[in-house]
Every structure is written in structure tokens, then in C-alpha cells.
Wavefront OBJ file of the C-alpha trace (Angstrom):
o trace
v 9.210 7.186 5.844
v 8.088 7.749 2.387
v 4.619 5.803 2.916
v 3.480 8.549 5.255
v 3.467 10.836 2.946
v 1.491 8.980 0.041
v -0.768 7.526 3.363
v -1.729 11.412 3.853
v -1.981 12.682 -0.188
v -3.832 9.505 -1.524
v -4.497 7.344 1.327
v -6.942 4.838 -0.361
v -3.767 4.204 -3.177
v -1.361 3.601 -0.723
v -4.271 1.376 0.952
v -4.756 -0.773 -2.441
v -0.916 -0.816 -2.808
v -0.326 -2.654 0.636
v -3.272 -5.177 -0.522
v -1.565 -6.040 -3.688
v 1.509 -5.861 -2.222
v -0.245 -8.400 0.600
v -1.668 -10.477 -1.869
v 1.463 -11.533 -4.351
v 3.531 -12.204 -0.803
v 0.535 -14.412 0.575
v 0.065 -16.384 -3.177
v 4.435 -16.860 -2.840
l 1 2 3 4 5 6 7 8 9 10 11 12 13 14 15 16 17 18 19 20 21 22 23 24 25 26 27 28
């Protein structure tokens, strides 16, 4: 999956993106 490649290359940025998605989902 693309997220694995992303995680390897830009770990921090990908983690931040996941956190943003979790926050948005939690607000729904």
C-alpha cells in the first residue's frame, strides 16, 4: 500500500496526516 512507502520516506509527515484524519473523524 502507498502508506507504507509514505511512512518510510516521510514518517513524521505521515503520522501528522493520520492524526489530522483521526481528529476530523472524531469531530464528526
